[in-house]
C-alpha positions as CSV (number, residue, x, y, z in Angstrom):
1,M,22.5,54.4,-32.0
2,L,21.0,51.2,-33.8
3,P,21.3,50.5,-37.9
4,L,18.0,50.9,-39.2
5,P,16.7,47.8,-41.1
6,S,17.5,46.9,-44.3
7,S,15.9,48.3,-47.3
8,T,15.9,44.6,-49.1
9,S,12.6,42.8,-49.4
10,R,12.6,39.6,-47.2
11,R,12.1,36.6,-49.3
12,A,9.6,33.7,-47.7
13,R,10.9,31.7,-46.0
14,T,10.4,27.9,-47.0
15,Y,10.9,24.7,-44.6
16,F,13.3,23.6,-47.2
17,P,15.5,26.6,-47.9
18,S,18.0,24.9,-49.8
19,L,15.2,23.9,-52.2
20,P,15.5,26.2,-55.4
21,P,13.2,29.4,-56.1
22,A,9.4,28.8,-57.1
23,H,10.0,30.2,-60.8
24,G,12.7,28.3,-61.8
25,N,11.5,24.7,-61.0
26,T,9.4,22.3,-62.8
27,S,5.8,21.1,-62.4
28,S,6.8,18.0,-60.4
29,G,9.2,20.2,-58.6
30,Q,6.6,22.9,-57.5
31,I,4.2,20.0,-56.2
32,L,7.4,18.5,-54.9
33,Q,7.8,22.2,-52.8
34,T,4.4,22.6,-52.1
35,L,3.6,19.5,-50.4
36,R,6.9,19.9,-48.1
37,S,5.8,22.9,-46.9
38,R,5.4,23.1,-43.0
39,T,1.3,23.2,-43.0
40,R,1.1,20.7,-46.5
41,L,3.7,18.0,-44.1
42,T,2.0,18.2,-41.2
43,N,-1.4,17.8,-43.0
44,L,-0.2,14.9,-45.1
45,A,0.9,12.8,-41.9
46,V,-2.8,13.1,-40.3
47,F,-4.3,11.9,-43.3
48,L,-2.2,8.9,-43.5
49,L,-2.3,8.1,-39.9
50,L,-6.0,8.6,-40.0
51,L,-6.0,6.1,-43.1
52,A,-4.1,3.6,-41.3
53,L,-6.8,3.8,-38.7
54,S,-9.5,3.3,-40.4
55,G,-8.0,-0.2,-42.5
56,S,-7.0,-1.1,-38.8
57,L,-10.3,-0.5,-37.9
58,I,-12.5,-2.1,-40.8
59,L,-10.3,-5.4,-40.9
60,N,-10.4,-5.8,-37.2
61,V,-14.6,-6.0,-37.8
62,N,-14.6,-8.0,-40.3
63,H,-12.5,-10.3,-38.6
64,I,-15.1,-10.2,-35.7
65,L,-18.1,-10.7,-37.4
66,S,-16.7,-13.5,-39.9
67,P,-18.8,-16.6,-39.7
68,S,-15.5,-18.2,-40.3
69,T,-14.5,-17.6,-35.9
70,I,-17.4,-18.7,-34.7
71,S,-16.9,-22.0,-33.5
72,T,-20.2,-23.8,-33.8
73,F,-20.1,-27.0,-35.8
74,R,-22.5,-26.5,-39.0
75,P,-23.6,-29.1,-41.0
76,S,-22.8,-27.4,-43.8
77,S,-19.3,-27.5,-43.2
78,S,-19.5,-31.3,-43.5
79,S,-17.5,-30.9,-46.9
80,S,-15.3,-27.7,-45.3
81,F,-12.0,-30.3,-45.5
82,S,-13.1,-31.0,-49.5
83,R,-14.2,-27.4,-50.6
84,N,-12.4,-27.6,-54.0
85,R,-11.0,-30.6,-53.8
86,L,-11.3,-30.7,-57.4
87,K,-8.8,-27.8,-58.0
88,H,-6.1,-29.6,-55.3
89,S,-6.5,-33.1,-57.3
90,G,-5.2,-31.6,-60.1
91,G,-8.6,-32.2,-62.4
92,N,-9.5,-29.9,-65.3
93,G,-12.8,-29.0,-64.1
94,N,-14.4,-32.2,-65.9
95,G,-13.6,-34.7,-63.2
96,K,-10.5,-35.9,-65.3
97,G,-7.2,-36.2,-63.9
98,G,-7.7,-36.0,-60.3
99,W,-9.4,-38.7,-57.9
100,D,-12.3,-39.2,-59.9
101,D,-10.5,-41.1,-62.3
102,S,-9.9,-43.7,-59.5
103,A,-13.6,-43.7,-58.0
104,T,-16.5,-45.5,-58.2
105,P,-20.0,-43.5,-58.5
106,S,-21.2,-45.0,-54.9
107,Q,-17.7,-43.2,-53.8
108,I,-18.3,-40.4,-55.6
109,D,-21.5,-39.9,-53.5
110,S,-20.5,-41.5,-50.5
111,G,-19.7,-38.0,-48.9
112,I,-16.7,-39.1,-47.7
113,P,-13.0,-37.2,-49.4
114,L,-12.0,-39.0,-52.7
115,S,-8.4,-39.0,-51.1
116,I,-9.6,-41.5,-48.4
117,E,-12.7,-43.2,-49.8
118,T,-10.7,-44.8,-52.9
119,T,-8.4,-46.2,-50.5
120,I,-11.4,-48.2,-49.5
121,E,-12.2,-51.9,-50.9
122,R,-15.1,-54.1,-49.4
123,D,-16.1,-57.4,-50.1
124,T,-19.5,-57.6,-51.5
125,R,-20.8,-59.6,-48.5
126,Y,-20.3,-57.1,-46.0
127,E,-23.1,-55.0,-47.7
128,E,-25.3,-57.8,-46.6
129,L,-24.4,-57.2,-42.9
130,N,-27.4,-55.2,-40.9
131,H,-27.0,-56.2,-37.2
132,L,-23.9,-54.5,-35.2
133,I,-23.1,-56.8,-32.0
134,M,-21.0,-53.8,-29.4
135,V,-19.1,-55.4,-26.9
136,P,-17.5,-52.1,-24.7
137,G,-14.2,-52.4,-23.0
138,H,-13.4,-51.5,-19.6
139,A,-9.7,-52.4,-19.6
140,I,-6.9,-53.4,-21.3
141,W,-5.3,-57.0,-22.2
142,L,-1.7,-57.0,-22.3
143,G,-0.9,-60.5,-21.9
144,H,-0.1,-63.3,-24.8
145,D,-0.7,-66.2,-22.9
146,P,-4.3,-67.1,-22.9
147,T,-4.4,-69.3,-19.8
148,K,-3.1,-66.3,-17.6
149,A,-6.0,-64.1,-19.5
150,T,-7.9,-64.6,-15.9
151,Q,-5.2,-63.6,-13.7
152,N,-5.1,-59.5,-13.1
153,D,-1.1,-59.1,-13.5
154,D,-1.8,-59.2,-17.7
155,W,-4.4,-56.1,-17.0
156,I,-4.1,-52.6,-16.7
157,L,-6.9,-52.0,-14.3
158,E,-8.0,-49.7,-11.7
159,P,-8.2,-50.5,-8.1
160,M,-11.8,-51.2,-8.3
161,Q,-11.8,-53.9,-11.0
162,K,-9.1,-56.2,-9.5
163,S,-11.5,-58.2,-7.2
164,G,-12.9,-60.3,-10.4
165,S,-13.4,-58.5,-12.9
166,V,-11.2,-59.8,-15.6
167,K,-13.3,-63.0,-15.8
168,T,-16.7,-60.4,-16.5
169,Y,-14.7,-59.3,-19.1
170,I,-14.3,-62.4,-20.7
171,K,-17.4,-63.6,-20.5
172,H,-18.4,-60.1,-22.4
173,I,-16.2,-61.3,-24.8
174,E,-17.0,-64.9,-25.3
175,R,-21.1,-63.6,-25.2
176,G,-20.4,-61.0,-28.1
177,V,-19.0,-64.5,-30.3
178,E,-21.7,-66.2,-29.3
179,E,-24.1,-64.0,-30.8
180,L,-22.1,-63.4,-33.5
181,K,-22.7,-67.0,-34.4
182,K,-25.8,-67.0,-34.3
183,D,-26.3,-64.2,-37.1
184,N,-24.1,-64.4,-40.7
185,K,-25.0,-61.4,-41.3
186,A,-23.8,-59.2,-37.4
187,L,-20.3,-57.4,-37.4
188,L,-19.2,-57.6,-33.9
189,V,-17.4,-54.5,-32.9
190,F,-14.9,-54.7,-29.8
191,S,-15.0,-50.8,-28.6
192,G,-13.1,-48.7,-26.3
193,G,-9.9,-46.2,-26.6
194,A,-6.4,-45.8,-25.5
195,T,-7.8,-44.6,-21.9
196,R,-5.0,-45.2,-19.7
197,L,-2.5,-42.5,-18.6
198,P,1.6,-43.3,-19.1
199,P,3.4,-45.1,-18.1
200,S,0.2,-47.6,-19.7
201,P,0.9,-48.1,-23.5
202,P,-1.1,-46.6,-25.9
203,L,-3.1,-49.4,-27.0
204,P,-7.0,-49.1,-27.1
205,E,-9.4,-50.7,-25.5
206,A,-10.9,-52.3,-28.2
207,L,-7.5,-53.9,-30.0
208,S,-6.8,-55.9,-26.6
209,Y,-9.6,-57.3,-26.3
210,H,-9.9,-58.4,-30.0
211,N,-6.3,-59.7,-29.4
212,L,-7.6,-61.8,-26.6
213,A,-10.3,-63.2,-28.8
214,H,-8.3,-63.7,-31.3
215,A,-6.1,-65.6,-28.5
216,L,-8.6,-67.8,-26.8
217,S,-9.2,-69.2,-30.5
218,L,-12.9,-67.5,-30.8
219,L,-12.6,-66.0,-33.9
220,P,-11.1,-68.9,-36.6
221,S,-11.1,-68.4,-40.4
222,T,-12.9,-71.6,-41.0
223,P,-15.2,-71.2,-43.8
224,L,-19.1,-71.4,-43.1
225,P,-21.3,-73.1,-45.0
226,T,-23.4,-71.8,-48.0
227,E,-27.3,-70.7,-46.9
228,E,-30.2,-72.0,-49.0
229,G,-31.0,-69.1,-51.1
230,N,-27.8,-67.7,-51.3
231,S,-25.1,-68.2,-53.8
232,K,-22.3,-67.0,-51.2
233,S,-20.7,-68.2,-48.4
234,P,-21.2,-66.2,-45.1
235,L,-18.4,-64.2,-44.0
236,P,-15.9,-66.1,-41.7
237,L,-16.1,-65.0,-38.0
238,N,-12.5,-63.6,-38.1
239,L,-13.9,-60.9,-40.9
240,R,-17.0,-60.1,-39.4
241,A,-15.2,-59.2,-36.0
242,A,-13.9,-55.0,-35.8
243,T,-12.7,-52.3,-33.8
244,E,-13.6,-48.9,-32.4
245,E,-10.3,-47.9,-31.0
246,Y,-11.7,-44.1,-29.8
247,A,-15.0,-44.4,-27.6
248,L,-13.9,-42.6,-24.2
249,D,-17.0,-43.7,-22.1
250,S,-20.4,-45.8,-22.8
251,Y,-22.2,-43.0,-24.8
252,E,-19.1,-43.0,-27.4
253,N,-19.4,-46.9,-27.3
254,L,-22.6,-46.8,-28.8
255,L,-22.4,-44.2,-31.2
256,F,-18.8,-44.4,-32.5
257,S,-19.8,-48.4,-32.9
258,I,-22.9,-47.2,-35.1
259,A,-20.1,-45.0,-37.3
260,R,-17.5,-48.0,-37.1
261,F,-20.2,-50.0,-38.6
262,K,-21.1,-47.9,-41.6
263,E,-17.0,-47.9,-42.2
264,V,-16.6,-51.2,-42.6
265,T,-19.8,-52.1,-44.1
266,G,-20.9,-49.2,-46.0
267,R,-24.6,-49.0,-44.4
268,Y,-25.7,-48.6,-41.1
269,P,-27.2,-51.5,-38.5
270,G,-30.7,-51.9,-38.7
271,K,-30.6,-54.0,-35.6
272,I,-28.1,-53.0,-32.6
273,T,-27.4,-56.1,-29.5
274,V,-24.9,-54.5,-27.1
275,V,-23.2,-57.0,-24.7
276,G,-22.2,-55.4,-20.9
277,Y,-22.6,-55.1,-17.5
278,G,-26.1,-55.7,-16.3
279,M,-26.1,-52.4,-14.1
280,K,-25.5,-50.3,-17.1
281,R,-28.8,-51.5,-19.3
282,R,-31.0,-48.9,-18.0
283,R,-28.0,-46.4,-19.4
284,F,-27.5,-47.8,-23.0
285,V,-30.9,-48.4,-23.2
286,N,-33.2,-45.4,-21.5
287,L,-30.6,-43.0,-22.3
288,H,-28.0,-43.8,-25.0
289,R,-30.1,-45.4,-27.3
290,A,-32.9,-42.8,-26.6
291,A,-30.6,-40.0,-27.1
292,L,-29.9,-41.8,-30.4
293,S,-33.3,-41.8,-30.9
294,F,-32.7,-45.6,-32.3
295,P,-36.2,-48.0,-32.8
296,S,-36.6,-49.8,-29.3
297,S,-38.1,-52.6,-31.0
298,N,-34.4,-53.3,-32.7
299,F,-32.4,-52.4,-29.6
300,T,-31.3,-55.9,-27.2
301,Y,-29.2,-55.4,-24.2
302,I,-27.5,-58.3,-22.7
303,G,-26.1,-57.5,-19.4
304,I,-23.4,-60.2,-17.0
305,N,-22.0,-59.1,-14.6
306,D,-19.4,-59.7,-11.8
307,Q,-19.4,-62.7,-9.5
308,G,-20.0,-61.8,-5.7
309,D,-22.0,-58.8,-3.7
310,I,-22.7,-56.1,-6.1
311,K,-25.5,-53.6,-4.5
312,G,-22.4,-51.1,-4.4
313,H,-21.8,-51.7,-8.0
314,Y,-25.2,-50.6,-8.9
315,Q,-25.4,-47.6,-6.7
316,G,-22.2,-46.5,-7.9
317,E,-23.4,-46.9,-11.4
318,F,-26.6,-44.8,-10.6
319,K,-24.6,-42.0,-8.5
320,Y,-21.8,-42.3,-11.5
321,G,-23.4,-43.3,-14.4
322,F,-27.0,-43.0,-15.0
323,K,-27.7,-39.7,-13.3
324,P,-25.0,-37.7,-14.9
325,F,-26.3,-38.6,-18.3
326,I,-29.7,-37.6,-17.5
327,Y,-28.8,-33.9,-17.4
328,S,-26.0,-34.5,-20.6
329,P,-27.2,-37.0,-22.6
330,S,-24.4,-36.7,-25.3
331,G,-21.9,-36.0,-22.5
332,C,-20.6,-32.5,-23.4
333,H,-21.2,-31.3,-19.9
334,P,-19.1,-31.8,-16.7
335,P,-18.2,-34.3,-15.3
336,L,-18.8,-36.3,-18.2
337,S,-16.5,-33.7,-20.1
338,I,-14.1,-34.1,-17.3
339,K,-14.0,-37.7,-17.5
340,R,-13.5,-37.7,-21.5
341,L,-10.5,-35.4,-20.9
342,V,-8.8,-37.4,-18.6
343,R,-9.3,-40.7,-20.7
344,N,-7.5,-38.9,-23.8
345,P,-3.9,-38.5,-22.6
346,Y,-2.9,-39.4,-26.0
347,K,-4.8,-36.8,-27.2
348,R,-6.0,-38.8,-30.2
349,Y,-8.6,-37.9,-32.5
350,H,-11.6,-40.0,-33.8
351,P,-12.2,-40.4,-37.7
352,Y,-16.1,-40.2,-37.7
353,H,-16.6,-36.7,-39.0
354,I,-14.7,-37.9,-42.2
355,S,-16.1,-41.3,-42.7
356,N,-19.9,-40.6,-41.3
357,P,-20.7,-37.0,-42.7
358,H,-24.2,-38.4,-42.2
359,L,-24.0,-38.3,-38.5
360,I,-21.7,-34.4,-37.7
361,D,-24.8,-33.3,-36.6
362,L,-25.5,-35.6,-34.0
363,F,-21.7,-35.7,-33.3
364,E,-21.8,-31.9,-32.4
365,W,-24.9,-32.2,-30.5
366,C,-24.7,-30.7,-27.0
367,P,-28.4,-29.6,-25.7
368,N,-28.3,-27.4,-22.8
369,Q,-28.9,-28.6,-19.6
370,N,-31.5,-25.7,-18.3
371,S,-33.6,-26.5,-21.1
372,I,-32.9,-30.3,-19.6
373,I,-34.0,-29.3,-16.5
374,Q,-36.8,-27.3,-17.9
375,N,-38.2,-30.2,-20.0
376,I,-38.1,-32.6,-17.5
377,N,-40.1,-29.6,-15.0
378,Q,-42.5,-29.6,-17.5
379,D,-43.3,-32.6,-18.1
380,Q,-45.5,-34.3,-15.7
381,N,-45.0,-38.0,-16.4
382,Q,-41.2,-38.0,-16.1
383,Q,-40.8,-35.8,-13.3
384,S,-42.7,-38.2,-11.1
385,K,-40.1,-40.9,-12.3
386,L,-37.1,-39.0,-11.5
387,P,-37.3,-39.6,-7.2
388,F,-37.8,-43.3,-7.7
389,L,-35.0,-43.9,-10.5
390,E,-32.5,-44.9,-7.3
391,D,-34.7,-47.6,-6.3
392,H,-34.5,-49.6,-9.9
393,F,-30.8,-50.0,-9.6
394,V,-30.4,-52.7,-7.7
395,P,-28.7,-56.7,-8.9
396,S,-31.2,-58.9,-9.9
397,D,-31.3,-62.3,-8.3
398,N,-29.4,-63.6,-11.1
399,N,-26.0,-61.9,-11.4
400,D,-25.9,-62.7,-15.1
401,D,-28.9,-60.4,-15.5
402,I,-29.6,-61.2,-19.1
403,Q,-32.5,-58.7,-21.1
404,D,-34.1,-59.9,-23.6
405,E,-35.5,-57.1,-26.6
406,V,-36.5,-53.8,-24.9
407,G,-39.3,-53.1,-26.9
408,H,-40.7,-56.6,-25.3
409,N,-40.3,-55.1,-21.8
410,E,-43.1,-54.7,-20.3
411,S,-41.5,-52.4,-17.4
412,D,-40.2,-50.0,-19.9
413,D,-43.3,-47.3,-19.5
414,N,-42.6,-46.9,-16.0
415,E,-38.8,-45.9,-16.3
416,Y,-37.1,-42.6,-16.8
417,I,-36.6,-42.6,-20.7
418,G,-33.9,-39.7,-22.0
419,I,-34.1,-37.6,-24.2
420,S,-33.4,-37.8,-28.1
421,F,-32.1,-35.9,-30.9
422,D,-34.3,-34.3,-32.9
423,G,-32.3,-33.8,-36.1
424,P,-32.5,-36.6,-39.7
425,L,-30.7,-40.0,-39.0
426,P,-30.0,-42.4,-41.0
427,W,-32.1,-44.6,-39.3
428,T,-35.1,-42.4,-38.9
429,S,-34.7,-40.7,-42.0
430,N,-34.5,-41.2,-45.4
431,L,-31.1,-41.3,-46.1
432,S,-31.2,-39.4,-49.8
433,T,-32.6,-36.8,-48.0
434,I,-29.7,-36.2,-45.6
435,K,-27.4,-36.6,-48.4
436,D,-28.6,-33.8,-50.3
437,E,-27.4,-31.9,-46.9
438,I,-23.8,-32.6,-47.6
439,M,-23.1,-33.0,-50.9
440,W,-19.6,-31.4,-52.3
441,D,-19.3,-28.0,-53.1
442,R,-18.5,-29.1,-56.7
443,E,-22.3,-31.5,-56.9
444,R,-24.0,-28.6,-55.3
445,D,-23.1,-26.4,-58.6
């Protein structure tokens, strides 16, 4: 026969039996014992997990919706690199003790970080320059002996450039210098980046052109006579020749040379002359100039072609140069964007967002191709010109295809003109209006 159950009362079973009875605990001990009970412990764990999950969810939603993750570059962000620059420069809030101590009022108002702007000092005669003469680069000269400059061995060339193109490049340089001599208020800019793949050296086309011009004694430092009515003598030729070393195609040749002109002179050009291939005249005049909304009456193109049969050059220009830029005016879509990628083997970043904050919207301009096609289809005047475009791409009787000011060219009305950037630009708007949009955070407050 089994024994009867014990008559003693059963004690409450706790999760942690080692704890003393509740009646002997202090108030903090009672709370601890309550929390450690089996039910309370489970509820607490669930609560903490839900709290962690909620916090994680909130952080992820905030990250997704945060403006900082949006890739679109807006003009208001032009001062992002200088945000709170006074704090980081050691200033005390009243402009003392920071970069402002060594900056002029014009430097402070320039919209350029003072750590950079205060390293620039210009001869006042640069402020008088208003004419940009641009020579786009096509190859890289590696030589040291100018008497051998016409030989292919001293150049980094593509296969198609080895049939006499080198002589044409030299003609471009010489003609650019000739135009420079005609106008004491002009700045000559050789434009072109380090576009050739290794083992070619990271030497920009522009710098090699500049080196060749000096080797040919085309840019002497001889002082020029003082002009009538001007107390200062003009800058000599060697001081009015500069390089633009980041352009990766013809559109960037023009745009970046304008930006480089601003870096050198402190102002934007009122007149532009381009010296290049005659077959590329329509690309520069009808597309690139139009895209930048630069006045046609102040734009001149001088074209000089290779000697010999160049009909194939014009056909290739239409197919691989002009036509792609119709549907991608800023070159931001394939195949033009792929060309830029290939032509930047040394991963170089251009500096013009910083030095030209007024042009940030233009640098980031990438019009939608579908919209361009739709606009062309809706414009019967432009649409009617497209089928006949290729007919224009034939060499002239004179291989030195000299083109005067396009504003005086009667045939322009019958040719296709590309779309234009519709935002404010220094040469189409009041510069002070644009400056208001790029003021520093400190100046806005």
